[in-house]
C-alpha positions as CSV (number, residue, x, y, z in Angstrom):
1,M,10.1,-3.1,12.2
2,N,13.6,-1.7,11.7
3,A,16.5,-3.5,13.2
4,G,17.1,-2.4,16.8
5,S,13.5,-1.0,17.2
6,S,10.8,-2.7,19.1
7,V,7.1,-2.3,18.3
8,G,6.4,-2.7,22.0
9,D,8.6,0.3,22.9
10,D,6.3,3.3,23.6
11,T,8.6,5.9,22.1
12,T,9.2,3.9,19.0
13,S,5.5,3.1,18.8
14,R,4.6,6.8,19.0
15,E,7.2,7.7,16.4
16,L,5.9,5.0,14.1
17,V,2.3,6.1,14.5
18,H,3.4,9.7,13.6
19,F,5.5,8.3,10.7
20,V,2.6,6.3,9.2
21,T,0.0,9.0,9.7
22,Q,2.0,11.6,7.7
23,Q,-0.5,12.7,5.0
24,T,1.0,11.1,1.9
25,R,2.1,7.9,3.6
26,F,-1.3,7.4,5.3
27,A,-3.0,8.0,1.9
28,L,-0.8,5.3,0.4
29,I,-1.7,2.9,3.2
30,N,-5.3,3.6,2.7
31,N,-4.9,3.1,-1.1
32,I,-3.4,-0.4,-0.3
33,L,-6.3,-1.2,2.0
34,Q,-9.0,0.0,-0.5
35,H,-7.6,-1.9,-3.4
36,P,-9.7,-5.0,-4.3
37,E,-6.7,-7.3,-3.8
38,Q,-4.9,-5.0,-1.3
39,L,-2.0,-5.2,-3.8
40,P,-2.0,-2.1,-6.0
41,S,0.7,-1.4,-8.5
42,M,2.8,1.7,-8.5
43,Y,0.6,3.0,-11.3
44,D,-2.5,2.6,-9.2
45,L,-0.9,4.4,-6.3
46,E,0.1,7.3,-8.6
47,E,-3.4,7.5,-10.1
48,L,-5.0,7.6,-6.7
49,N,-2.8,10.5,-5.6
50,P,-2.9,13.0,-8.5
51,S,-1.9,15.9,-6.3
52,V,1.4,14.2,-5.4
53,S,4.3,13.7,-7.9
54,D,5.1,10.1,-9.0
55,A,8.6,10.5,-7.5
56,T,7.0,11.5,-4.1
57,V,4.7,8.5,-4.2
58,Y,7.7,6.2,-4.9
59,K,9.8,7.8,-2.2
60,H,7.0,7.4,0.5
61,I,6.4,3.8,-0.5
62,Q,10.1,3.1,-0.1
63,K,10.0,4.7,3.3
64,L,7.0,2.5,4.3
65,I,8.9,-0.6,3.0
66,D,12.0,0.4,5.0
67,A,9.8,0.8,8.1
68,G,8.5,-2.7,7.7
69,I,4.9,-1.6,7.2
70,V,4.7,-2.3,3.4
71,K,6.2,-5.0,1.3
72,E,6.9,-5.1,-2.4
73,V,5.8,-8.3,-4.1
74,A,6.6,-9.4,-7.6
75,L,5.3,-12.0,-10.0
76,D,7.6,-14.7,-11.0
77,D,9.2,-14.3,-14.4
78,D,6.9,-17.0,-15.9
79,Q,3.8,-15.2,-14.6
80,R,4.6,-11.8,-16.0
81,R,2.6,-10.6,-19.0
82,Q,3.6,-7.8,-21.3
83,G,1.7,-4.6,-20.8
84,Y,0.7,-5.5,-17.2
85,P,2.4,-4.6,-13.9
86,W,4.4,-7.2,-12.2
87,K,5.3,-5.4,-8.9
88,F,2.7,-4.7,-6.3
89,Y,2.6,-3.2,-2.8
90,G,0.8,-4.6,0.2
91,L,0.9,-4.5,4.0
92,T,3.3,-6.8,5.8
93,E,1.8,-8.9,8.6
94,E,3.7,-6.8,11.1
95,G,2.4,-3.6,9.5
96,R,-1.2,-4.8,9.5
97,T,-0.8,-5.8,13.2
98,F,0.7,-2.5,14.1
99,L,-2.0,-0.5,12.3
100,D,-4.7,-2.6,13.8
101,E,-3.3,-2.2,17.4
102,H,-3.4,1.6,16.8
103,N,-6.9,1.6,15.4
104,L,-5.7,2.7,12.0
105,L,-7.5,0.0,10.1
106,A,-11.0,0.9,11.3
107,A,-12.1,2.3,7.9
108,E,-10.8,-0.7,5.8
109,E,-14.3,-1.9,4.7
110,T,-15.4,1.7,4.0
111,L,-12.3,2.4,2.0
112,Q,-13.0,-0.7,-0.2
113,Q,-16.6,0.5,-0.8
114,I,-15.3,4.0,-1.8
115,Y,-12.8,2.4,-4.2
116,D,-15.6,0.4,-5.8
117,T,-17.5,3.6,-6.5
118,I,-14.7,5.5,-8.2
119,A,-16.2,6.7,-11.5
120,D,-14.2,7.2,-14.6
121,K,-11.2,5.1,-13.6
122,P,-8.7,5.3,-16.5
123,E,-8.9,2.2,-18.7
124,K,-5.3,1.3,-17.8
125,M,-6.3,1.3,-14.1
126,V,-9.1,-1.1,-14.7
127,K,-6.8,-3.3,-16.8
128,Y,-4.2,-3.2,-14.0
129,E,-6.8,-4.1,-11.3
130,N,-7.4,-7.3,-13.2
131,A,-3.7,-8.1,-13.7
132,P,-2.4,-11.4,-12.2
133,R,-1.0,-11.0,-8.7
134,P,1.4,-13.2,-6.8
135,D,-0.2,-16.1,-4.8
136,G,-0.2,-15.8,-1.0
137,A,1.4,-12.3,-1.1
């Protein structure tokens, strides 16, 4: 996680559980888990959180990145396609392990099923779902 912190440290661990379960941040983690590739674009995250401003979504994703829970992955220049996203957000290995150890991944399969049933996804969202993603991200 952050330099100088240890996931094994109980105080730090409790603080991190509190940090990731803050409503907006936990919603974003769930959005990542429910995405078919577990790599949504910023647009996807904004669409899935209509009650939160785009700036707030961005701010909380950055906080999750800083905490080592989420990573930003980008397509190589030669893989980018005009009109499609090229930056995506996914869980880090450490983030996935931490969430799993604290039983915060229990609903992963259910979240994916719910995502599959979202009716009336904007056309752009469906297009972005099918956008190329980095290999091995």
